[in-house]
PLY file of the C-alpha trace (Angstrom):
ply
format ascii 1.0
element vertex 88
property float x
property float y
property float z
element edge 87
property int vertex1
property int vertex2
end_header
-133.75 9.31 -72.00
-136.38 9.43 -74.73
-139.93 10.39 -73.86
-142.69 8.24 -75.39
-145.67 10.12 -76.79
-148.84 8.18 -77.61
-149.08 9.70 -81.12
-145.47 8.73 -81.87
-146.32 5.05 -82.48
-148.74 6.04 -85.23
-146.10 8.27 -86.82
-143.56 5.44 -86.69
-146.09 3.08 -88.30
-146.47 5.54 -91.18
-142.72 5.93 -91.64
-142.13 2.19 -91.94
-145.19 1.50 -94.11
-144.05 0.20 -97.51
-147.49 -0.36 -99.05
-148.37 2.92 -100.74
-152.04 1.95 -100.68
-151.96 1.83 -96.88
-149.68 4.82 -96.34
-152.33 7.57 -96.67
-154.39 6.03 -93.86
-151.31 5.61 -91.68
-150.45 9.27 -92.20
-154.04 10.33 -91.49
-154.10 8.32 -88.25
-150.90 9.98 -87.07
-152.22 13.43 -87.96
-155.50 12.77 -86.16
-153.65 11.60 -83.04
-151.51 14.74 -83.08
-154.59 16.89 -83.63
-156.29 15.23 -80.68
-153.23 15.76 -78.49
-153.08 19.44 -79.43
-156.77 19.86 -78.79
-156.50 18.15 -75.40
-153.38 20.11 -74.41
-152.91 23.14 -76.69
-149.69 25.14 -76.56
-148.42 26.36 -74.15
-149.89 23.49 -72.12
-148.02 20.99 -74.29
-144.46 20.72 -72.99
-141.89 22.36 -75.26
-140.06 19.10 -76.09
-143.29 17.47 -77.22
-144.35 20.60 -79.11
-141.02 20.58 -80.97
-141.44 16.86 -81.71
-144.95 17.50 -83.04
-143.65 20.19 -85.38
-140.94 17.92 -86.73
-143.36 15.04 -87.08
-145.90 17.10 -89.01
-143.12 18.26 -91.33
-142.00 14.66 -91.90
-145.58 13.57 -92.63
-145.88 16.41 -95.15
-142.73 15.10 -96.87
-144.26 11.62 -97.06
-147.40 13.08 -98.64
-145.32 15.02 -101.16
-143.34 11.91 -102.07
-146.52 9.96 -102.69
-147.88 12.76 -104.88
-144.60 13.13 -106.77
-144.46 9.42 -107.53
-147.95 9.56 -108.99
-149.59 7.34 -106.43
-153.26 8.08 -106.21
-153.34 8.70 -102.50
-156.50 10.30 -101.29
-155.54 13.08 -98.94
-158.17 15.57 -98.00
-157.54 19.30 -97.86
-155.08 20.47 -95.27
-156.64 20.40 -91.85
-155.74 22.71 -89.03
-154.29 20.94 -86.05
-154.26 23.12 -82.99
-153.74 26.22 -85.13
-151.17 24.53 -87.35
-151.77 23.17 -90.81
-150.83 19.55 -91.35
0 1
1 2
2 3
3 4
4 5
5 6
6 7
7 8
8 9
9 10
10 11
11 12
12 13
13 14
14 15
15 16
16 17
17 18
18 19
19 20
20 21
21 22
22 23
23 24
24 25
25 26
26 27
27 28
28 29
29 30
30 31
31 32
32 33
33 34
34 35
35 36
36 37
37 38
38 39
39 40
40 41
41 42
42 43
43 44
44 45
45 46
46 47
47 48
48 49
49 50
50 51
51 52
52 53
53 54
54 55
55 56
56 57
57 58
58 59
59 60
60 61
61 62
62 63
63 64
64 65
65 66
66 67
67 68
68 69
69 70
70 71
71 72
72 73
73 74
74 75
75 76
76 77
77 78
78 79
79 80
80 81
81 82
82 83
83 84
84 85
85 86
86 87
């Protein structure tokens, strides 16, 4: 059975976004939601399955950012922000 995390919907919205002009904001929303979750329940209070999912999600969002940058889209991403001790 899959566990639903509130931040997961925002991540999924970013993954399926095909408009590169909207993608940076989708990514930022997902990162903010994860940051909020980690600030509300920092490790080790976050369960290990969710913590693992957060790590994988942040890595996937970083790949999306890199793809946008590599394709020359002028996405406006701010400097890396720390999320619960982890850099997004």
